[in-house]
gemmi code that builds the backbone of each chain (N, CA, C; Angstrom):
import gemmi

chains = {
    "A": [
        ("MET", (147.048, 106.705, 19.608), (147.247, 106.875, 21.046), (148.145, 107.381, 21.744)),
        ("ALA", (147.994, 108.598, 22.336), (148.986, 109.591, 22.853), (149.943, 108.566, 24.059)),
        ("ASN", (151.266, 108.840, 24.052), (151.977, 108.457, 24.885), (151.132, 109.215, 26.502)),
        ("ILE", (151.765, 108.542, 27.668), (151.147, 109.301, 28.693), (152.513, 109.359, 29.695)),
        ("HIS", (152.704, 110.509, 30.403), (153.604, 110.952, 30.853), (153.146, 110.771, 32.660)),
        ("ALA", (153.830, 110.155, 33.698), (153.464, 109.736, 34.798), (154.615, 109.820, 35.790)),
        ("THR", (154.836, 110.608, 36.997), (155.788, 110.498, 37.951), (155.026, 110.151, 39.577)),
        ("PHE", (156.230, 109.004, 39.825), (155.574, 108.837, 41.457), (156.821, 109.119, 42.277)),
        ("THR", (156.366, 109.004, 43.506), (157.560, 108.989, 44.410), (157.388, 108.250, 45.453)),
        ("VAL", (158.346, 107.244, 45.926), (158.393, 106.382, 47.015), (159.451, 107.067, 47.767)),
        ("GLU", (159.144, 107.168, 49.364), (160.153, 107.480, 50.602), (159.760, 106.097, 51.360)),
        ("ARG", (161.018, 106.240, 51.689), (161.257, 105.751, 53.193), (162.550, 106.528, 54.259)),
        ("SER", (162.300, 105.911, 55.545), (163.264, 106.200, 56.540), (164.013, 105.141, 57.081)),
        ("TYR", (165.407, 105.374, 56.865), (166.014, 104.031, 57.947), (166.749, 105.217, 59.116)),
        ("SER", (166.629, 104.111, 60.054), (167.783, 104.377, 61.202), (168.966, 103.798, 61.046)),
        ("HIS", (169.435, 104.495, 59.624), (171.273, 104.049, 59.729), (171.548, 105.453, 58.929)),
        ("THR", (173.053, 105.288, 58.723), (173.656, 106.561, 58.254), (173.543, 106.400, 56.927)),
        ("PRO", (173.654, 107.801, 55.876), (173.879, 107.966, 54.507), (174.697, 106.938, 54.201)),
        ("GLU", (175.845, 106.637, 54.617), (177.248, 106.100, 54.033), (176.575, 104.320, 54.041)),
        ("LYS", (175.863, 104.145, 55.033), (175.330, 102.473, 55.177), (174.327, 102.513, 54.196)),
        ("VAL", (173.481, 103.204, 53.572), (172.564, 103.289, 52.762), (173.275, 102.967, 51.263)),
        ("PHE", (174.091, 103.860, 51.370), (174.960, 104.054, 49.701), (175.765, 102.783, 49.857)),
        ("ALA", (176.340, 102.195, 50.923), (176.898, 100.956, 50.455), (175.986, 99.472, 50.001)),
        ("ALA", (174.901, 99.850, 50.513), (173.841, 98.661, 49.830), (173.858, 98.837, 48.412)),
        ("PHE", (174.204, 99.929, 47.764), (174.542, 100.287, 46.409), (175.942, 99.735, 45.631)),
        ("THR", (176.657, 99.951, 46.400), (178.319, 100.148, 46.040), (178.805, 98.104, 45.830)),
        ("ASN", (177.515, 97.517, 47.037), (177.692, 96.007, 47.120), (177.048, 95.330, 46.363)),
        ("SER", (177.446, 94.678, 45.305), (176.703, 93.989, 44.453), (175.237, 92.875, 44.805)),
        ("GLU", (176.013, 92.075, 45.679), (175.581, 91.354, 46.516), (174.045, 91.938, 47.548)),
        ("LYS", (174.364, 92.931, 48.221), (173.446, 93.585, 48.512), (172.473, 94.160, 47.667)),
        ("MET", (173.112, 94.784, 46.552), (172.001, 95.450, 45.599), (171.058, 94.466, 45.217)),
        ("ARG", (171.904, 93.213, 44.710), (170.939, 92.519, 44.199), (169.955, 92.004, 45.143)),
        ("ARG", (170.013, 91.186, 46.407), (169.047, 91.062, 46.891), (167.563, 92.342, 47.305)),
        ("TRP", (168.174, 93.461, 47.637), (166.958, 94.433, 47.754), (166.510, 95.152, 46.436)),
        ("PHE", (167.500, 95.182, 45.355), (166.701, 95.478, 44.048), (166.196, 94.481, 43.092)),
        ("ALA", (166.744, 93.288, 42.972), (166.619, 92.505, 41.851), (165.729, 91.420, 42.257)),
        ("ASP", (165.893, 90.877, 43.780), (165.198, 89.481, 44.223), (163.955, 89.394, 44.399)),
        ("GLY", (163.085, 88.766, 44.928), (161.413, 88.939, 45.064), (160.948, 87.376, 45.119)),
        ("ASP", (160.127, 87.516, 46.147), (159.480, 86.214, 46.214), (158.686, 85.858, 45.056)),
        ("HIS", (158.413, 86.599, 44.247), (157.326, 86.188, 43.229), (158.018, 85.900, 41.868)),
        ("HIS", (159.077, 86.390, 41.454), (159.871, 85.992, 40.648), (161.205, 85.396, 40.293)),
        ("ASP", (161.570, 84.777, 39.451), (163.143, 84.198, 39.379), (164.058, 85.238, 38.477)),
        ("VAL", (164.745, 85.854, 38.857), (166.194, 86.941, 38.460), (166.841, 86.237, 37.408)),
        ("LEU", (166.547, 86.307, 35.879), (166.955, 85.694, 34.982), (168.454, 86.482, 34.482)),
        ("VAL", (168.430, 88.060, 34.721), (169.961, 88.751, 34.290), (169.798, 89.809, 35.320)),
        ("PHE", (171.385, 89.974, 36.144), (171.332, 90.791, 36.901), (172.425, 91.553, 36.664)),
        ("VAL", (172.443, 92.885, 36.287), (173.800, 93.257, 35.808), (173.762, 94.814, 36.404)),
        ("HIS", (175.078, 95.095, 37.336), (175.115, 95.985, 38.062), (176.252, 96.241, 37.926)),
        ("ASP", (176.963, 97.393, 36.919), (177.895, 98.036, 36.969), (178.142, 99.217, 37.140)),
        ("PHE", (178.052, 99.435, 38.859), (177.736, 101.035, 39.289), (178.779, 102.092, 39.250)),
        ("ARG", (179.077, 102.771, 37.920), (179.568, 103.852, 37.685), (179.069, 104.489, 36.806)),
        ("VAL", (179.203, 105.477, 36.555), (178.490, 106.828, 35.711), (178.575, 106.241, 34.455)),
        ("GLY", (177.807, 105.939, 33.519), (177.876, 105.344, 32.407), (177.503, 103.854, 32.550)),
        ("GLY", (177.594, 103.232, 33.394), (177.561, 101.948, 33.685), (176.141, 101.313, 33.233)),
        ("ALA", (175.985, 99.971, 32.908), (174.922, 99.531, 32.718), (174.371, 98.905, 33.804)),
        ("GLN", (172.788, 99.101, 34.200), (172.083, 98.607, 35.033), (171.104, 97.158, 34.064)),
        ("ASN", (171.060, 95.975, 34.142), (169.960, 95.245, 33.368), (169.524, 94.448, 34.582)),
        ("LEU", (168.582, 94.513, 34.235), (167.492, 93.381, 35.064), (166.147, 92.527, 34.254)),
        ("LYS", (166.140, 91.335, 34.184), (165.630, 90.666, 33.524), (164.755, 89.530, 34.420)),
        ("TYR", (163.688, 89.289, 34.731), (162.794, 88.211, 35.318), (161.813, 87.924, 34.848)),
        ("ARG", (161.927, 86.353, 35.763), (159.825, 85.717, 35.233), (159.544, 85.450, 36.205)),
        ("PHE", (158.145, 86.263, 36.274), (157.146, 85.762, 37.402), (156.934, 84.120, 37.407)),
        ("ASN", (156.948, 83.988, 38.807), (157.084, 82.376, 39.203), (155.365, 81.829, 39.545)),
        ("ALA", (155.558, 80.773, 39.915), (153.965, 80.089, 40.055), (153.113, 80.728, 41.167)),
        ("SER", (153.632, 81.525, 42.228), (153.108, 82.136, 43.003), (152.170, 83.173, 42.460)),
        ("THR", (152.657, 83.645, 41.102), (151.593, 84.570, 40.650), (150.247, 84.445, 39.791)),
        ("GLN", (149.786, 85.289, 38.959), (148.782, 85.084, 38.086), (149.483, 84.875, 36.863)),
        ("PHE", (150.705, 85.713, 36.754), (151.505, 86.147, 35.425), (152.425, 84.948, 35.537)),
        ("SER", (152.780, 84.203, 35.939), (153.509, 82.965, 35.802), (154.082, 82.800, 34.306)),
        ("GLY", (155.301, 82.872, 34.493), (155.728, 82.687, 33.089), (156.078, 83.731, 32.326)),
        ("VAL", (155.426, 85.093, 32.435), (156.127, 85.988, 32.013), (157.301, 86.844, 31.848)),
        ("GLU", (157.848, 87.364, 31.512), (159.195, 87.843, 31.460), (159.112, 89.282, 31.338)),
        ("LEU", (159.844, 90.306, 32.407), (160.208, 91.465, 32.291), (161.409, 91.726, 31.869)),
        ("ALA", (162.016, 92.919, 31.443), (163.300, 93.316, 31.275), (163.172, 94.929, 31.566)),
        ("ASN", (164.490, 95.208, 32.820), (164.488, 96.667, 32.849), (165.901, 96.973, 32.311)),
        ("ASP", (166.222, 97.409, 31.270), (167.832, 97.789, 30.725), (167.992, 99.159, 31.002)),
        ("GLY", (168.938, 99.661, 31.425), (169.287, 101.133, 30.925), (170.819, 101.425, 31.619)),
        ("ALA", (171.017, 102.194, 32.479), (172.396, 102.728, 32.969), (172.503, 104.096, 34.289)),
        ("TYR", (173.619, 103.779, 34.646), (173.724, 104.842, 35.813), (174.027, 106.166, 35.307)),
        ("GLU", (173.494, 107.250, 35.503), (173.780, 108.270, 34.608), (174.265, 109.352, 35.625)),
        ("ASP", (173.986, 109.054, 37.110), (174.978, 109.844, 37.694), (174.967, 109.050, 39.127)),
        ("ILE", (176.294, 109.474, 39.843), (176.663, 108.701, 41.117), (177.187, 109.832, 42.006)),
        ("VAL", (176.516, 110.462, 43.076), (177.605, 110.983, 44.298), (177.294, 110.095, 45.373)),
        ("PRO", (178.292, 109.796, 45.814), (178.405, 108.808, 46.940), (177.976, 109.348, 48.081)),
        ("ASN", (177.075, 108.587, 48.694), (176.045, 109.307, 49.983), (175.129, 110.029, 49.648)),
        ("GLU", (174.717, 110.391, 48.434), (174.064, 111.295, 48.369), (173.032, 111.195, 47.237)),
        ("ARG", (173.112, 110.831, 45.755), (172.401, 110.443, 44.916), (173.039, 109.950, 43.709)),
        ("VAL", (171.959, 108.536, 43.335), (171.719, 107.871, 42.127), (170.614, 108.434, 41.184)),
        ("VAL", (171.166, 108.335, 39.965), (170.452, 108.907, 38.659), (170.540, 107.340, 37.744)),
        ("ILE", (169.480, 106.567, 37.571), (169.652, 105.709, 36.461), (168.317, 106.189, 35.384)),
        ("THR", (168.552, 105.913, 34.309), (167.715, 105.396, 33.255), (167.705, 104.335, 32.640)),
        ("SER", (166.076, 104.023, 32.228), (165.757, 102.783, 32.073), (164.712, 102.405, 31.479)),
        ("THR", (164.691, 101.638, 30.303), (163.369, 100.881, 29.686), (163.119, 99.485, 30.443)),
        ("MET", (161.499, 99.607, 30.276), (160.873, 98.156, 30.214), (160.051, 97.618, 29.156)),
        ("THR", (160.313, 96.401, 29.126), (160.115, 95.312, 28.208), (159.346, 94.134, 28.254)),
        ("PHE", (158.283, 94.030, 27.667), (157.775, 93.136, 28.168), (157.508, 92.251, 26.963)),
        ("GLY", (157.630, 91.207, 27.613), (157.632, 90.214, 25.718), (158.753, 90.585, 25.224)),
        ("ASP", (158.147, 90.923, 23.739), (159.003, 91.978, 22.517), (158.499, 93.141, 22.695)),
        ("LYS", (157.728, 93.684, 23.392), (156.916, 94.985, 23.660), (157.812, 96.046, 24.403)),
        ("ARG", (158.301, 97.113, 24.285), (158.931, 98.164, 25.067), (157.404, 98.540, 25.481)),
        ("ILE", (157.646, 99.017, 26.541), (156.556, 99.518, 27.123), (156.569, 100.673, 27.789)),
        ("SER", (157.952, 101.140, 28.110), (158.115, 102.459, 29.303), (160.000, 102.847, 28.886)),
        ("VAL", (159.686, 104.024, 29.040), (161.128, 104.577, 29.784), (161.311, 105.759, 30.682)),
        ("SER", (162.288, 105.240, 32.040), (161.927, 105.807, 32.874), (163.028, 106.392, 33.631)),
        ("LEU", (163.237, 107.435, 34.076), (164.263, 108.183, 34.579), (164.117, 108.260, 36.491)),
        ("ILE", (165.041, 108.054, 36.897), (164.900, 107.152, 38.354), (165.970, 107.990, 39.252)),
        ("THR", (165.597, 109.042, 40.013), (166.355, 109.510, 40.680), (166.125, 109.074, 42.273)),
        ("LEU", (166.951, 108.512, 43.016), (167.094, 108.103, 44.488), (168.167, 109.225, 45.158)),
        ("GLU", (167.283, 110.014, 45.697), (167.959, 110.895, 46.836), (168.243, 110.419, 48.237)),
        ("ILE", (169.578, 110.361, 48.900), (169.856, 110.033, 50.035), (170.117, 111.416, 50.838)),
        ("VAL", (169.362, 111.562, 51.798), (169.062, 112.701, 52.615), (169.424, 112.413, 54.083)),
        ("PRO", (170.452, 113.026, 54.957), (170.460, 112.774, 56.198), (169.213, 113.412, 56.563)),
        ("ALA", (168.665, 112.308, 58.064), (167.688, 113.033, 58.645), (167.886, 112.892, 60.300)),
        ("ALA", (166.885, 113.246, 60.959), (167.129, 113.219, 62.374), (167.695, 111.741, 63.171)),
        ("ASN", (166.971, 110.741, 62.809), (167.286, 109.783, 63.230), (168.112, 108.736, 62.370)),
        ("GLY", (168.451, 109.346, 61.217), (169.170, 108.444, 60.443), (169.203, 108.731, 58.898)),
        ("THR", (168.391, 108.513, 57.859), (168.370, 108.873, 56.555), (166.998, 108.633, 55.949)),
        ("THR", (166.757, 109.631, 54.925), (165.372, 109.670, 54.216), (166.112, 109.148, 52.871)),
        ("LEU", (165.511, 108.048, 52.141), (165.479, 107.579, 50.724), (164.587, 108.000, 50.128)),
        ("THR", (164.421, 109.183, 49.150), (163.481, 109.331, 48.003), (163.644, 108.732, 46.540)),
        ("CYS", (162.775, 108.167, 46.135), (162.756, 107.414, 44.605), (161.782, 107.997, 44.132)),
        ("THR", (162.106, 108.913, 43.134), (161.541, 109.741, 42.221), (161.329, 108.797, 40.772)),
        ("ASN", (160.023, 108.491, 40.406), (160.121, 107.932, 39.029), (159.658, 108.646, 38.061)),
        ("GLN", (160.029, 109.096, 36.942), (159.869, 109.758, 35.979), (159.513, 109.001, 34.565)),
        ("SER", (157.921, 108.841, 34.099), (158.270, 107.799, 32.711), (157.502, 108.243, 31.600)),
        ("VAL", (157.864, 107.638, 30.962), (156.687, 107.777, 29.843), (156.334, 106.429, 28.845)),
        ("TYR", (154.816, 106.097, 29.174), (154.453, 104.785, 28.963), (154.003, 104.850, 27.563)),
        ("PHE", (154.197, 103.896, 27.014), (153.860, 103.873, 25.172), (152.574, 103.020, 25.407)),
        ("ASP", (152.168, 103.234, 24.095), (150.639, 102.695, 23.552), (150.717, 101.223, 24.109)),
        ("GLY", (149.329, 100.612, 24.853), (149.505, 99.723, 25.473), (150.697, 99.003, 26.454)),
        ("ALA", (150.653, 100.185, 27.266), (151.737, 99.762, 28.320), (150.597, 99.689, 29.610)),
        ("ASP", (151.231, 99.778, 30.771), (150.776, 99.426, 31.835), (150.256, 100.350, 32.669)),
        ("GLY", (150.514, 100.337, 33.952), (149.907, 100.979, 35.088), (149.293, 102.463, 34.805)),
        ("PRO", (150.040, 103.593, 34.813), (149.648, 105.178, 34.789), (148.774, 105.409, 33.432)),
        ("GLU", (149.172, 104.432, 32.514), (148.310, 104.784, 31.107), (147.126, 104.234, 31.727)),
        ("MET", (146.707, 102.915, 32.105), (145.590, 102.340, 32.432), (144.765, 103.105, 33.196)),
        ("ARG", (145.496, 103.452, 34.562), (144.513, 104.675, 35.449), (143.893, 105.843, 34.645)),
        ("LYS", (144.970, 106.729, 33.850), (144.628, 107.419, 33.212), (143.172, 107.702, 32.125)),
        ("MET", (143.280, 106.299, 31.674), (141.808, 106.079, 30.753), (140.765, 105.758, 31.845)),
        ("GLY", (140.871, 106.104, 33.096), (139.797, 105.391, 33.933), (139.583, 104.078, 34.147)),
        ("TRP", (140.524, 103.665, 34.328), (140.492, 102.106, 34.525), (140.127, 101.904, 36.478)),
        ("GLN", (140.458, 102.925, 37.090), (140.083, 102.525, 38.446), (138.197, 102.639, 38.309)),
        ("SER", (138.033, 103.936, 37.691), (136.525, 104.094, 38.201), (135.445, 102.976, 37.189)),
        ("LEU", (136.384, 102.179, 36.485), (135.893, 101.307, 35.783), (135.787, 100.226, 36.490)),
        ("LEU", (136.985, 99.653, 37.338), (137.103, 98.889, 38.369), (135.983, 99.037, 39.544)),
        ("ASP", (135.594, 100.182, 39.682), (134.872, 100.561, 40.419), (133.200, 100.100, 40.427)),
        ("LYS", (133.041, 100.563, 39.053), (131.870, 100.287, 38.478), (131.543, 99.070, 38.663)),
        ("LEU", (132.985, 97.844, 38.185), (132.317, 96.562, 38.138), (131.974, 95.950, 39.333)),
        ("ALA", (132.893, 96.698, 40.457), (132.631, 96.385, 41.972), (131.117, 96.324, 42.253)),
        ("LEU", (130.568, 97.131, 41.778), (129.245, 97.858, 41.982), (128.238, 96.746, 41.431)),
        ("GLU", (128.712, 96.410, 39.940), (128.080, 95.648, 39.183), (128.050, 94.188, 39.517)),
        ("LEU", (129.026, 93.606, 40.379), (128.961, 92.248, 40.979), (128.312, 92.258, 42.391)),
        ("GLU", (128.024, 93.103, 42.769), (127.125, 93.301, 44.176), (125.680, 93.006, 43.726)),
        ("LYS", (125.121, 93.686, 42.466), (123.721, 93.381, 42.244), (123.471, 92.143, 42.410)),
    ],
    "B": [
        ("MET", (144.129, 81.780, 30.231), (144.057, 83.360, 30.279), (145.533, 84.345, 31.222)),
        ("ASN", (146.160, 85.225, 30.176), (147.341, 85.705, 30.794), (147.290, 86.992, 30.318)),
        ("ILE", (147.795, 87.725, 31.109), (148.222, 89.162, 31.328), (148.298, 89.918, 29.769)),
        ("THR", (149.349, 89.332, 29.294), (149.594, 89.558, 27.991), (148.803, 89.848, 26.882)),
        ("ASN", (147.598, 88.626, 27.040), (146.665, 89.059, 26.020), (145.768, 90.076, 26.526)),
        ("VAL", (145.937, 90.537, 28.039), (144.514, 91.171, 28.719), (145.035, 92.550, 27.908)),
        ("LEU", (146.299, 92.697, 28.551), (147.177, 94.049, 27.876), (146.873, 94.387, 26.599)),
        ("HIS", (147.394, 93.468, 25.689), (146.689, 93.302, 24.260), (145.583, 93.841, 23.804)),
        ("ALA", (144.506, 92.959, 24.797), (143.129, 93.333, 24.016), (142.887, 94.585, 24.528)),
        ("LEU", (143.560, 95.436, 25.822), (142.891, 96.539, 26.008), (143.642, 97.867, 25.198)),
        ("GLY", (144.825, 97.369, 24.501), (145.590, 98.180, 24.277), (144.713, 99.263, 22.782)),
        ("ASP", (143.574, 98.497, 22.619), (142.813, 99.359, 21.168), (141.467, 99.778, 21.730)),
        ("PRO", (141.641, 100.958, 21.088), (140.608, 101.890, 21.391), (139.146, 101.797, 21.586)),
        ("THR", (138.836, 100.568, 20.314), (137.734, 100.430, 20.360), (137.172, 99.271, 21.477)),
        ("ARG", (138.055, 98.436, 21.780), (137.735, 97.452, 22.637), (138.192, 97.784, 24.251)),
        ("ARG", (138.846, 98.858, 23.874), (138.034, 99.899, 25.609), (137.067, 99.923, 25.496)),
        ("ALA", (136.638, 100.756, 24.521), (135.326, 101.456, 24.446), (134.274, 100.366, 25.136)),
        ("ILE", (134.305, 98.861, 24.255), (133.421, 98.379, 24.881), (133.415, 97.776, 25.875)),
        ("VAL", (134.344, 97.777, 26.570), (134.672, 97.354, 27.624), (133.930, 98.504, 29.078)),
        ("GLU", (134.135, 99.622, 28.646), (133.396, 100.774, 29.530), (132.126, 100.792, 29.405)),
        ("GLN", (131.503, 100.413, 28.141), (130.319, 100.484, 28.155), (129.540, 99.137, 28.467)),
        ("LEU", (130.286, 98.195, 28.874), (129.986, 97.213, 29.615), (130.081, 97.366, 31.004)),
        ("GLY", (130.850, 98.165, 31.094), (130.890, 98.316, 32.937), (129.756, 99.204, 33.823)),
        ("THR", (128.797, 99.478, 32.505), (127.803, 99.972, 33.318), (126.466, 99.110, 32.941)),
        ("GLY", (126.742, 97.765, 32.721), (125.470, 96.896, 32.546), (126.292, 96.180, 31.519)),
        ("PRO", (125.270, 94.835, 31.195), (125.179, 94.246, 30.491), (124.592, 94.360, 28.971)),
        ("ARG", (125.258, 94.642, 27.585), (124.675, 94.992, 26.777), (124.603, 94.025, 25.560)),
        ("SER", (123.523, 94.093, 24.692), (123.587, 93.235, 23.326), (124.613, 93.677, 22.542)),
        ("VAL", (125.189, 92.771, 21.297), (126.056, 93.305, 20.675), (125.297, 94.073, 19.513)),
        ("SER", (124.144, 94.555, 19.074), (123.822, 95.634, 18.501), (123.510, 96.981, 19.106)),
        ("HIS", (123.509, 96.965, 20.603), (123.638, 97.971, 21.417), (124.978, 98.424, 21.467)),
        ("LEU", (125.870, 97.491, 21.519), (127.496, 97.703, 21.651), (127.964, 98.614, 20.397)),
        ("ALA", (127.541, 98.387, 19.258), (127.788, 98.706, 18.304), (127.252, 99.993, 17.449)),
        ("GLU", (126.203, 100.352, 18.288), (125.433, 101.429, 17.742), (126.174, 102.753, 18.178)),
        ("PRO", (126.603, 103.225, 19.366), (127.463, 104.397, 19.857), (128.679, 104.074, 19.422)),
        ("LEU", (129.556, 102.981, 18.740), (130.505, 103.162, 18.446), (130.726, 103.280, 16.799)),
        ("ASN", (129.580, 103.307, 16.162), (129.535, 103.734, 14.897), (130.276, 102.943, 13.950)),
        ("ILE", (130.448, 101.347, 14.254), (130.899, 100.185, 14.198), (130.031, 98.916, 13.442)),
        ("THR", (130.324, 98.100, 12.366), (129.472, 97.020, 11.878), (129.393, 96.237, 12.982)),
        ("LEU", (128.304, 95.007, 13.237), (128.223, 94.167, 13.977), (129.099, 93.398, 14.017)),
        ("THR", (129.838, 92.713, 12.337), (131.163, 91.834, 12.363), (132.337, 92.346, 12.992)),
        ("ALA", (132.321, 93.728, 13.096), (133.484, 94.705, 13.509), (133.619, 94.020, 15.395)),
        ("VAL", (132.406, 94.456, 15.552), (132.098, 94.371, 17.291), (132.129, 92.798, 17.454)),
        ("ALA", (131.659, 91.965, 16.431), (131.977, 90.559, 17.091), (133.460, 90.156, 17.209)),
        ("GLN", (134.235, 90.436, 15.899), (135.630, 90.229, 16.484), (136.424, 90.708, 17.387)),
        ("HIS", (135.827, 92.054, 17.737), (136.540, 92.598, 19.083), (136.412, 91.609, 20.410)),
        ("LEU", (134.617, 91.280, 20.190), (133.987, 90.775, 21.635), (134.912, 88.923, 21.490)),
        ("GLN", (135.463, 88.801, 20.510), (136.095, 87.314, 20.506), (137.345, 87.709, 20.986)),
        ("ILE", (138.283, 88.658, 20.858), (139.378, 89.108, 21.489), (139.022, 89.139, 23.086)),
        ("LEU", (137.989, 90.086, 23.323), (137.891, 89.950, 24.786), (137.460, 88.841, 25.754)),
        ("GLN", (136.878, 88.205, 24.861), (136.515, 86.921, 25.330), (137.591, 86.149, 25.895)),
        ("ALA", (138.082, 85.627, 25.040), (139.269, 84.842, 24.889), (140.357, 84.915, 26.073)),
        ("CYS", (140.346, 86.627, 26.175), (141.087, 87.260, 27.289), (140.839, 86.991, 28.633)),
        ("GLY", (139.373, 86.485, 28.868), (138.990, 86.767, 29.676), (137.991, 88.297, 30.364)),
        ("LEU", (138.093, 88.687, 29.756), (137.632, 90.552, 30.181), (135.927, 90.604, 30.199)),
        ("VAL", (135.609, 89.345, 29.048), (133.993, 89.697, 28.648), (133.713, 88.574, 28.405)),
        ("THR", (132.192, 88.148, 28.789), (131.775, 86.500, 28.648), (130.334, 87.310, 27.690)),
        ("THR", (129.867, 86.414, 26.861), (128.483, 86.388, 25.989), (127.687, 85.178, 26.434)),
        ("SER", (126.748, 85.644, 26.090), (125.515, 84.239, 26.138), (124.407, 84.262, 25.177)),
        ("LYS", (124.023, 83.860, 24.937), (122.869, 83.738, 23.834), (121.513, 83.554, 24.199)),
        ("SER", (120.600, 84.396, 24.212), (118.952, 84.162, 24.540), (118.292, 84.517, 23.262)),
        ("GLY", (117.462, 83.404, 22.497), (117.118, 83.597, 21.624), (117.731, 84.023, 20.136)),
        ("ARG", (117.559, 85.130, 19.551), (118.178, 85.334, 18.896), (119.180, 86.732, 19.106)),
        ("THR", (119.553, 87.124, 20.453), (120.098, 88.006, 20.620), (121.645, 87.465, 21.624)),
        ("ARG", (122.370, 87.989, 21.101), (123.816, 88.034, 22.033), (123.820, 89.099, 23.065)),
        ("ASN", (124.073, 88.260, 24.706), (124.166, 89.360, 25.151), (125.939, 89.562, 25.627)),
        ("CYS", (126.540, 90.614, 26.337), (127.462, 90.519, 26.662), (127.725, 91.063, 28.039)),
        ("ARG", (128.595, 90.761, 28.802), (128.670, 91.173, 30.296), (130.191, 91.287, 30.476)),
        ("VAL", (131.117, 92.118, 31.489), (132.060, 91.810, 31.840), (132.213, 90.447, 32.832)),
        ("ASN", (133.570, 90.315, 32.303), (134.188, 89.142, 32.970), (134.907, 89.127, 34.091)),
        ("PRO", (134.599, 88.942, 35.438), (135.724, 89.700, 36.644), (136.712, 88.724, 36.729)),
        ("ALA", (136.937, 87.636, 35.840), (138.551, 86.810, 36.028), (139.512, 87.965, 35.479)),
        ("GLY", (138.956, 88.277, 34.312), (140.359, 89.456, 33.541), (140.467, 90.523, 34.316)),
        ("PHE", (139.626, 91.161, 35.101), (139.793, 92.127, 35.781), (140.837, 92.191, 36.742)),
        ("LEU", (140.343, 91.001, 37.655), (141.267, 90.841, 38.917), (142.448, 90.253, 38.058)),
        ("LEU", (142.688, 89.664, 37.578), (144.032, 89.628, 36.783), (144.943, 90.978, 36.666)),
        ("LEU", (143.863, 91.663, 35.761), (144.675, 92.965, 35.748), (144.926, 94.026, 37.034)),
        ("GLY", (143.820, 93.874, 37.560), (144.177, 94.519, 38.989), (145.219, 94.043, 39.539)),
        ("ASN", (145.618, 92.936, 39.709), (146.649, 92.345, 40.537), (148.139, 92.628, 39.750)),
        ("TRP", (148.293, 92.467, 38.357), (149.046, 93.000, 37.684), (149.804, 94.728, 38.031)),
        ("LEU", (148.697, 95.528, 38.160), (148.944, 96.680, 38.068), (149.313, 97.085, 39.434)),
        ("SER", (148.344, 96.543, 40.553), (149.210, 96.765, 42.230), (150.402, 96.359, 42.163)),
        ("TYR", (150.898, 95.303, 41.456), (151.752, 94.503, 41.675), (153.216, 95.620, 41.169)),
        ("GLN", (152.772, 96.282, 39.995), (153.729, 96.976, 39.242), (153.929, 98.065, 40.373)),
        ("GLN", (152.925, 98.650, 40.700), (152.833, 100.024, 41.225), (153.040, 99.995, 42.415)),
        ("SER", (153.438, 98.845, 43.143), (154.433, 98.501, 44.761), (155.646, 97.993, 44.551)),
        ("LEU", (156.302, 97.821, 43.045), (157.503, 97.062, 42.883), (158.685, 98.358, 43.681)),
        ("TRP", (158.643, 99.398, 43.807), (160.002, 100.249, 44.424), (159.544, 100.543, 45.955)),
        ("SER", (158.172, 100.116, 46.379), (157.986, 100.406, 47.622), (158.310, 99.307, 48.229)),
        ("ARG", (158.302, 97.778, 47.620), (159.172, 96.566, 48.192), (160.524, 96.541, 48.196)),
        ("ARG", (161.163, 97.177, 47.446), (162.327, 97.448, 47.066), (162.897, 97.895, 48.068)),
        ("LEU", (162.610, 99.200, 48.519), (162.747, 99.807, 49.506), (162.858, 99.267, 51.059)),
        ("ASP", (161.739, 98.491, 51.290), (161.200, 97.892, 52.371), (162.487, 96.887, 52.503)),
        ("ARG", (162.365, 96.077, 51.353), (163.831, 95.192, 51.151), (165.309, 95.446, 51.875)),
        ("LEU", (165.606, 96.677, 51.220), (166.908, 97.635, 51.541), (166.774, 97.726, 53.204)),
        ("GLY", (165.611, 97.990, 53.519), (165.307, 98.270, 54.850), (165.921, 97.427, 55.672)),
        ("ASP", (165.347, 96.003, 55.456), (165.670, 94.741, 55.881), (167.220, 94.364, 55.900)),
        ("ILE", (167.823, 94.716, 54.862), (169.266, 94.383, 54.866), (170.089, 95.668, 55.806)),
        ("LEU", (169.149, 96.461, 55.562), (170.360, 97.498, 56.373), (170.379, 97.225, 58.000)),
        ("ASP", (168.896, 96.716, 58.236), (169.085, 96.121, 60.010), (169.675, 95.194, 60.258)),
        ("GLU", (170.323, 94.561, 58.930), (171.020, 93.365, 59.480), (172.167, 93.287, 60.397)),
        ("PRO", (172.421, 92.736, 61.096), (173.747, 93.009, 62.248), (174.970, 93.101, 61.365)),
    ],
}
model = gemmi.Model(1)
for chain_id, residues in chains.items():
    chain = gemmi.Chain(chain_id)
    for i, (resn, *xyz) in enumerate(residues, 1):
        res = gemmi.Residue()
        res.name, res.seqid = resn, gemmi.SeqId(i, " ")
        for name, pos in zip(("N", "CA", "C"), xyz):
            atom = gemmi.Atom()
            atom.name, atom.element = name, gemmi.Element(name[0])
            atom.pos, atom.b_iso = gemmi.Position(*pos), 0.0
            res.add_atom(atom)
        chain.add_residue(res)
    model.add_chain(chain)
structure = gemmi.Structure()
structure.add_model(model)
structure.setup_entities()
């Protein structure tokens, strides 16, 4: 089966300066809180060596509040480019159990806006055979799920 | 039933084809085998994997085994996908919360 390439963008506006937004990257404790922590998983590994070429490792296990309780996911990569208050570029793999499912190029752009800052996260990934999200969608899973919903209404 | 097994089951093109067929309505094992051009035994093996992970259920009526989609597996899959898709969204929301701290 072919590999799937997919891109998505997430954008947020904050009423704070680019300097303050960037500080949430340079401060490891803050970075861990917004990047790694979450209500639905326990963080097993968090390495944040914030310099060009520095490692970024995140491993987490879904907790009992999800239907994936016990499943472990790992992101391993590096900071490829850092321009203070402007740009952070990360490359990262995603491993699911013992299977590598994707490799991503993630660009975070910090842009001054009228009332603060706009942060844009662009995620360009290749998803391998048996991988998650975009591949499934590409294979028509959404339409299948729609069909399923109709089927269940009968 | 867990997501690892669901993703593994759907990693196979024949099993995806079976699930796509069942998405249009219940089918007997022989009906499933026909368009796929594979043996009944092969279909049965794929069905076993799809059943074990909660994507398909089967029931016997007389000599015919009927197959249909099992919503449980699809709910799990749907939740997994939405969780993955919203990962960055939630991250940037948390960043906003941290920035708003005094």
